[in-house]
C-alpha positions in Angstrom: 0.0 0.0 0.0 1.1 3.4 -0.7 1.7 6.1 1.7 -1.1 8.4 0.2 -3.6 5.8 0.8 -2.5 5.6 4.4 -2.8 9.4 4.6 -6.3 9.3 3.2 -7.5 6.5 5.5 -6.1 8.5 8.6 -7.7 11.5 7.3 -11.2 9.9 7.1 -10.7 8.2 10.6 -9.9 11.6 11.9 -13.0 13.3 10.0 -15.2 10.5 11.6 -13.8 11.1 15.3 -14.2 14.9 14.7 -17.9 14.1 13.7 -18.4 12.0 17.0 -16.6 14.6 19.2 -18.8 17.4 17.6 -22.0 15.1 18.0 -21.3 14.5 21.7 -20.6 18.2 22.5 -23.7 19.1 20.7 -25.7 16.3 22.8 -23.9 17.6 26.1 -24.7 21.5 25.3 -28.2 20.3 24.6 -28.5 18.5 27.9 -27.0 21.6 29.7 -29.6 23.8 27.9 -32.5 21.7 28.9 -31.2 21.4 32.4 -30.8 25.2 32.7 -34.4 25.8 31.4 -35.7 23.2 34.3 -33.6 24.9 36.9 -34.8 28.4 35.9 -38.4 27.1 36.1 -37.9 25.6 39.5 -35.9 28.6 40.8 -38.9 30.9 39.6 -41.5 28.8 41.6 -39.1 28.6 44.7 -38.8 32.5 44.7 -42.4 32.8 44.1 -43.3 30.7 47.0 -40.6 32.4 49.1 -42.1 35.7 48.3 -45.7 34.6 49.2 -44.1 33.2 52.5 -42.4 36.5 53.3 -45.7 38.7 52.6 -47.7 36.2 54.9 -44.9 36.8 57.7 -45.1 40.5 57.3 -48.8 40.4 57.4 -48.9 38.5 60.6 -46.3 40.5 62.2 -48.3 43.5 61.3 -51.4 42.1 62.9 -49.8 40.9 65.9 -48.1 44.3 66.4 -51.6 45.9 66.1 -53.6 43.5 68.3 -51.2 42.8 70.9 -48.1 45.0 71.2 -49.7 48.5 70.6 -52.4 47.8 73.2 -49.8 46.8 75.8 -47.8 49.9 74.9 -50.8 51.8 75.6 -51.6 50.5 78.9 -48.1 50.7 79.9 -48.0 54.4 78.9 -51.2 55.1 80.6 -50.0 53.5 83.9 -46.8 55.5 83.9 -48.6 58.6 83.3 -51.1 57.7 86.0 -48.3 57.0 88.4 -46.4 60.2 87.6 -49.8 62.0 88.1 -50.4 60.6 91.7 -46.8 61.2 92.6 -47.0 64.8 91.5 -50.4 65.1 93.2 -49.5 63.5 96.5 -46.0 64.8 96.4 -44.6 61.1 96.8 -40.8 61.2 96.2 -40.3 57.7 97.8 -38.8 55.0 96.0 -40.1 51.6 95.9 -38.0 49.2 97.8 -35.2 47.5 95.6 -35.7 50.2 92.7 -32.8 52.4 91.7 -33.7 56.0 90.9 -34.6 57.2 87.5 -32.6 59.8 86.0 -35.3 62.3 86.5 -36.1 61.2 90.2 -33.6 62.1 92.9 -33.5 59.8 95.8 -34.7 60.6 99.4 -32.4 62.3 101.7 -30.6 60.2 104.1 -31.2 60.4 107.7 
């Protein structure tokens, strides 16, 4: 056999191998494309669910603040105002046992 014949056979084998390689690469790229599309859809659904859950948590927090925290704060403010009114009205300057003086209240004089 002639050297040109071996060269032609080698070129044909190389071309067939290149075609198989390109075919494999095309299949891999198609699989990557399909996987990417599925992942985008799944991520979109997950983000939608997370957004809905965050909205529900925000709504529940707001409702809890309105029905529990705000009334307690109002009662506490009313109690503090009432105590200040009675202290002023009756000139009570005594500290409750075990309580430290507040910055606006002076401790009683020592005897």
